[in-house]
C-alpha positions in Angstrom: -5.9 19.1 37.3 -5.7 19.0 33.3 -8.3 20.9 31.4 -10.7 18.4 29.7 -10.9 18.9 25.9 -13.2 17.3 23.4 -13.2 17.8 19.7 -16.1 17.9 17.2 -15.5 17.5 13.4 -17.3 20.7 12.1 -17.9 21.1 8.3 -20.7 23.7 9.0 -23.2 21.5 7.4 -26.5 20.7 9.1 -25.3 17.6 10.9 -22.1 18.8 12.3 -23.6 22.1 13.3 -26.3 20.2 15.3 -23.6 18.0 17.0 -21.4 20.9 17.9 -24.3 22.8 19.6 -25.4 19.7 21.3 -22.0 19.0 22.7 -21.6 22.5 23.8 -24.8 22.4 25.7 -23.5 19.4 27.7 -19.9 20.7 27.9 -20.5 24.0 29.4 -21.8 22.9 32.8 -19.0 20.4 33.1 -16.3 22.8 32.3 -15.1 21.0 29.2 -13.6 23.0 26.4 -14.8 22.1 23.0 -12.8 22.4 19.7 -14.6 22.7 16.3 -12.3 21.1 13.9 -12.8 22.3 10.2 -10.9 20.9 7.3 -10.7 22.8 4.0 -10.3 20.3 1.2 -10.3 22.8 -1.7 -12.9 20.8 -3.6 -15.4 23.5 -3.9 -15.3 27.1 -5.0 -17.2 27.9 -1.8 -14.7 26.3 0.4 -13.1 29.6 1.7 -16.4 30.9 2.3 -17.5 27.9 4.4 -14.2 28.4 6.5 -15.2 32.0 7.2 -18.8 31.1 8.2 -17.5 28.3 10.5 -15.2 30.8 12.2 -18.0 33.3 12.5 -20.5 30.9 14.1 -17.9 29.8 16.7 -16.9 33.4 17.5 -20.6 34.2 18.0 -21.3 31.2 20.2 -18.2 31.9 22.3 -19.3 35.5 22.9 -22.4 33.8 24.4 -20.2 32.2 27.0 -20.1 28.8 25.2 -16.6 27.1 25.5 -15.8 26.6 21.8 -12.6 27.2 19.8 -12.7 27.2 16.0 -9.5 25.2 14.5 -8.9 24.9 10.8 -6.5 23.3 8.4 -6.3 23.9 4.8 -5.1 21.0 2.8 -2.2 21.9 0.4 -2.2 19.1 -1.8 -4.9 17.5 -3.8 -5.4 13.8 -4.9 -2.7 12.2 -7.0 -3.4 11.5 -10.6 -5.8 8.7 -11.0 -6.6 8.6 -7.3 -10.1 8.4 -6.1 -11.2 11.9 -4.9 -13.6 10.4 -2.3 -10.8 8.1 -0.9 -8.4 11.1 -1.0 -10.6 13.4 0.8 -11.6 10.9 3.6 -8.1 10.0 4.3 -6.9 13.5 4.2 -9.7 14.7 6.4 -9.1 12.1 9.2 -5.4 12.7 9.2 -5.9 16.5 9.5 -8.7 16.1 12.3 -6.3 13.8 14.2 -3.4 16.2 14.2 -5.4 19.4 15.1 -7.0 17.4 18.0 -3.8 15.9 19.4 -2.0 19.3 18.9 -4.5 20.8 21.3 -4.9 18.0 23.8 -7.9 16.3 22.7 -7.8 12.5 22.1 -11.6 12.3 21.6 -13.3 13.3 18.3 -16.9 13.3 17.8 -18.4 12.7 14.3 -21.7 13.6 13.2 -22.7 10.5 11.2 -26.4 9.3 11.8 -28.5 6.3 11.1 -29.2 7.3 7.4 -25.3 7.5 7.0 -24.8 4.1 8.5 -27.6 2.5 6.2 -26.1 4.2 3.1 -22.5 2.9 4.0 -24.0 -0.7 4.5 -25.7 -0.5 1.1 -22.6 0.9 -0.7 -20.3 -1.8 0.8 -22.7 -4.5 -0.2 -22.7 -3.1 -3.7 -19.0 -3.3 -3.8 -19.1 -6.9 -2.7 -17.7 -6.3 0.7 -17.3 -8.9 3.3 -18.6 -9.1 6.9 -16.1 -6.5 8.0 -16.9 -4.1 5.3 -20.7 -4.7 5.9 -20.1 -3.7 9.5 -20.0 0.0 8.2 -19.2 2.6 10.8 -18.4 1.7 14.5 -20.0 3.8 17.2 -16.5 4.2 18.7 -13.1 3.2 17.8 -9.7 3.9 19.1 -7.0 4.6 16.4 -3.8 6.2 16.1 -4.0 7.8 19.5 -7.5 9.2 19.1 -11.0 7.8 20.1 -13.4 8.5 17.1 -17.0 8.5 18.4 -20.4 8.7 16.6 -22.9 9.6 19.4 -25.8 10.0 16.9 -25.3 6.8 14.9 -28.6 5.5 15.9 -30.5 8.7 15.5 -32.6 9.2 12.3 -32.0 12.1 10.0 -35.4 13.5 10.7 -34.6 13.8 14.3 -31.5 15.7 13.7 -33.5 18.1 11.2 -36.0 18.6 14.1 -33.2 19.5 16.3 -32.0 22.1 13.9 -35.3 23.6 13.4 -36.0 23.8 17.3 -32.8 25.7 17.9 -32.9 27.7 14.8 -29.5 26.7 13.7 -27.9 28.3 10.6 -25.8 26.1 8.5 -24.3 25.7 5.0 -25.3 23.4 2.1 -22.3 21.6 0.6 -22.6 21.7 -3.2 -20.3 18.7 -3.5 -23.2 16.5 -2.2 -24.7 16.9 -5.6 -21.7 15.9 -7.5 -22.6 12.6 -9.3 -19.0 11.5 -9.5 -19.1 10.4 -6.1 -20.9 7.0 -5.3 -22.7 8.1 -2.2 -24.1 11.1 -4.0 -25.5 8.9 -6.7 -27.1 6.6 -4.1 -28.7 9.5 -2.4 -30.0 11.0 -5.6 -31.0 8.1 -7.6 -31.6 5.0 -5.4 -32.4 6.1 -1.9 -35.7 8.0 -2.7 -37.1 4.9 -4.7 -35.7 2.5 -2.1 -37.6 4.3 0.8 -40.7 4.6 -1.2 -40.8 0.9 -1.9 -39.5 0.1 1.8 -40.2 2.9 4.2 -38.2 1.1 7.0 -35.1 0.7 4.8 -33.0 3.0 6.9 -33.7 1.4 10.2 -33.4 -2.2 8.6 -30.0 -1.6 7.0 -28.6 0.0 10.0 -29.6 -2.9 11.9 -28.0 -5.3 9.4 -24.8 -3.3 9.8 -25.1 -3.8 13.6 -25.6 -7.6 13.1 -22.5 -7.5 10.7 -20.5 -5.8 13.5 -21.4 -8.7 15.9 -20.4 -11.3 13.1 -17.2 -9.6 12.6 -16.4 -9.6 16.3 -17.1 -13.2 16.3 -14.8 -13.9 13.5 -12.1 -11.9 15.2 -12.5 -14.1 18.2 -12.2 -17.4 16.1 -9.1 -16.1 14.6 -7.6 -15.4 18.0 -8.2 -19.1 18.9 -6.7 -20.4 15.5 -3.8 -18.2 14.9 -1.6 -19.4 17.8 -1.9 -22.9 16.4 -1.0 -22.1 12.9 1.2 -19.1 13.0 4.4 -17.6 14.6 5.2 -13.8 14.9 6.6 -13.9 11.4 5.2 -16.9 9.5 2.2 -19.1 8.7 2.6 -22.8 9.2 0.9 -23.9 5.8 0.3 -27.6 6.9 -1.3 -26.5 10.3 -3.4 -23.9 8.4 -4.6 -26.6 5.9 -5.8 -28.6 8.7 -8.4 -26.2 9.5 -12.0 -26.3 8.2 -12.5 -24.4 5.0 -14.4 -21.5 6.7 -11.8 -21.3 9.8 -8.9 -21.5 7.2 -10.3 -18.5 5.2 -11.0 -16.5 8.3 -7.4 -17.2 10.0 -5.7 -16.4 6.7 -7.6 -12.9 6.4 -6.6 -12.3 10.1 -3.0 -13.1 9.5 -2.7 -11.0 6.4 -4.4 -8.1 8.1 -1.9 -8.3 10.9 1.0 -8.3 8.2 -0.4 -5.5 6.2 -2.1 -3.3 8.9 -5.3 -3.4 6.7 -7.7 -5.8 5.1 -6.1 -8.0 2.3 -7.3 -7.7 -1.1 -9.9 -10.4 -2.0 -8.2 -11.5 -5.0 -5.1 -12.2 -3.1 -6.9 -14.2 -0.4 -8.7 -16.2 -3.1 -5.2 -16.8 -4.9 -3.6 -18.0 -1.6 -6.4 -20.4 -0.7 -6.1 -22.1 -4.0 -2.4 -22.3 -4.6 -0.8 -22.4 -1.1 1.1 -25.6 -0.5 3.6 -26.8 1.9 5.6 -28.5 -0.8 6.0 -25.7 -3.2 8.1 -22.3 -2.9 6.1 -19.4 -4.5 5.6 -15.8 -4.5 2.7 -13.4 -4.4 2.7 -9.6 -5.0 1.1 -8.1 -1.8 0.6 -4.6 -0.7 4.0 -2.7 -0.3 5.9 -6.0 -0.8 5.5 -9.7 -1.5 4.4 -12.9 0.2 6.8 -15.8 0.0 6.3 -19.4 0.9 9.3 -21.6 1.5 9.8 -24.9 3.5 6.1 -25.0 4.4 6.1 -21.4 5.9 4.5 -18.3 4.4 6.1 -15.0 5.1 5.4 -11.3 4.3 8.4 -9.4 3.1 7.7 -5.5 2.7 9.8 -3.6 0.2 13.0 -2.5 2.0 13.3 0.5 0.0 10.1 1.9 1.9 12.3 2.8 4.8 12.5 6.5 5.3 13.0 9.2 7.9 10.0 11.1 9.4 9.2 13.6 12.0 9.0 12.5 15.6 5.5 11.5 16.6 3.8 11.2 20.1 1.7 7.8 20.4 -0.6 6.1 22.7 -0.1 2.4 21.9 -2.1 1.1 25.2 -5.2 0.1 23.4 -5.6 -2.9 21.2 -6.3 -2.5 17.5 -4.4 -1.0 14.4 -2.7 2.4 15.1 -1.8 4.0 11.8 0.9 6.8 11.5 0.7 8.4 8.2 4.0 10.2 8.3 5.7 6.8 8.8 3.8 5.1 6.2 2.4 2.4 8.5 1.2 1.3 11.8 1.3 -0.9 14.8 -0.9 -3.9 15.4 -1.4 -3.9 19.2 -3.0 -6.7 21.2 -3.1 -7.5 24.9 -0.6 -10.2 26.4 -0.1 -11.5 29.9 3.8 -11.6 29.8 6.8 -10.3 27.8 4.8 -7.1 26.8 4.9 -3.4 27.5 3.1 -2.1 30.7 -0.2 -0.3 29.6 0.8 2.7 31.7 4.1 3.0 29.8 2.4 2.3 26.4 0.2 5.2 26.8 3.0 7.8 26.1 5.5 6.9 23.6 7.5 8.7 21.2 8.2 7.4 17.6 11.4 8.6 16.0 14.0 7.7 13.6 17.0 5.7 14.5 19.9 7.3 16.4 23.6 6.2 16.2 23.7 5.5 20.1 20.6 3.4 20.2 21.1 0.1 22.1 18.9 -2.8 22.7 19.0 -5.6 25.2 17.5 -8.9 23.7 16.9 -10.7 26.9 17.2 -10.6 30.7 20.9 -10.9 31.8 22.3 -10.2 28.3 24.4 -7.1 27.6 22.8 -4.1 25.8 24.3 -3.8 22.2 24.1 -1.4 19.3 21.1 -1.9 16.9 23.5 -2.9 14.2 25.2 -5.8 16.2 21.7 -7.0 17.4 20.3 -7.1 13.9 23.2 -9.0 12.7 23.2 -11.5 15.6 19.6 -12.0 15.3 19.7 -12.4 11.5 16.9 -9.8 10.9 16.7 -8.8 7.1 16.9 -5.3 6.1 13.1 -5.0 5.2 12.3 -6.0 8.9 14.5 -3.3 10.2 12.4 -0.3 8.8 10.1 1.6 10.9 10.2 4.0 13.8 12.1 3.5 17.0 9.8 3.5 20.0 10.8 5.4 23.1 9.6 6.3 26.4 11.1 8.9 28.4 13.9 9.2 25.8 14.9 5.6 26.0 14.2 2.8 23.3 11.7 0.3 24.3 10.8 -1.3 21.0 12.7 -1.7 17.8 11.3 -3.0 14.5 12.5 -6.5 13.8 13.8 -7.1 17.4 10.7 -6.4 19.5 10.5 -5.2 23.0 13.5 -4.3 25.1 14.2 -6.8 27.8 14.7 -3.8 30.2 11.2 -2.5 29.3 9.1 -5.5 29.7 6.4 -5.5 32.2 6.0 -7.8 35.2 3.6 -10.8 34.8 0.2 -9.9 36.0 0.5 -6.2 35.1 -1.7 -4.9 32.2 0.4 -5.1 29.2 0.5 -5.2 25.5 2.7 -6.2 22.5 2.8 -4.7 19.2 4.2 -5.3 15.6 5.1 -2.8 13.1 3.5 -3.0 9.7 3.9 -0.8 6.6 0.7 0.5 4.7 
C-alpha cells in the first residue's frame, strides 16, 4: 500500500506554524507523512534566517517522533520590471508549492488562511471593482493543476488560532514584509481594518459570510452558463446571433464563461464591455485579447492565440480527471476540463497523463475505422491553423491520447456510460 503524504504550506509564521502543528497531531496516529513546504521569496533580508528556523522547527518535531519533513525552494528570479510584487510572489509561491508537493508524492496541500484573511480578500476585491467570481474570495477546497488546495481553517477566527498558539506554546517568526505599505493587503490591515472593526465589531464574520454567498452566486452563474453555452457556441466559435437572442444578463454571463474557456482565466472587464457593445453578426471585426485576438467573421466569434507562443517545455505529469482549469506554467497555458457522457477520455486514464512536446513519430486517429496518420497530415486534412497546433501532446502509457487542435484520439475514447472527461488546451 502506497504511503499517504499530505503537504502544508509552511512560512514559519503564526498561522502556518499552528496549522502544521495541528496537522501533525492528526497525521501521526493515522500513519500519514507530512511535508512542510517552505518558499524562500528573497523579498526580505531575513528570508535566509526564516528558512533556517523552519528547518530547525521541523527537525526538533521530527526528533519527538512527529512525521514531518521540511522541504524548501529558493526562488532564483524576482519580479520583472513593472510587475506587481504581490502578484509575482503569489504566483511563484503556488508554482513552487505545487512542484515540491508533486515531486514527493503529495497531491493535497493545506493552506493556513483563516476567516480574517477571507474577509480581507472580499473587501480588497470589492475595492478593485471585482465581479461575483472575484467577490467569492478564496474557496475552501479546489483542484487545480494536479493538486487539491485546501483551507481547513477558513471559518476559524484569528483569535481562535492565536489561542491555539498560546495553548501549545508554539514559537513562530514575524514577517517584516507584512508591514510594507506598498502591498494593498498591508495597507488594509494597518489603516482600514482597525477602524472598520471598531465601528462594526462583526465585520470579519459578516464579510466572510458575504464571500460565501458570492461563491454560491458564482456557482449558480456557472450552471446557467452550462445551460446557455451549448445553444450559442461550438467548440471553437460563438454564434453571435444566437448569443444576441439571450436576455442581457444571460448574454453577459455566457460571454464571460465562453471567454474564460478560451483564455483559461477571467476576461478583462473592459474587453467584455466592448464585445457586448460592438459584437454584430453582420460585421467583421477584431479585438486585442490576452495572448492573441478575437475575430468576428460571418456571424461567428473566434479566439486566435498568437502562433508565436508555441515552444518546447519539459515533460510534465498531469491529473486531468477533475473538472476545472488545470494550469501548467512550464507550458504557459492550461486545460479546461469538463465531464461528458460520450467521446471523452476515461477518468481512470485521465488521472495519469504525460504532457510532452511533439515527436516525429506521433500519429493520430481522427475517428473509428479511420487510419492513424501523422500529425502533419491530420492537421492539413482538418484545416487546423498553426496557432491551434500549439500546446503539449498528452500521452498515456507513452501513447498520444490528445492532440491540441485535433482533440482526443479515437482509439483512446471511453465507452459510453463510463465516467469520462473532455478537455481543451488554452494559452495563458
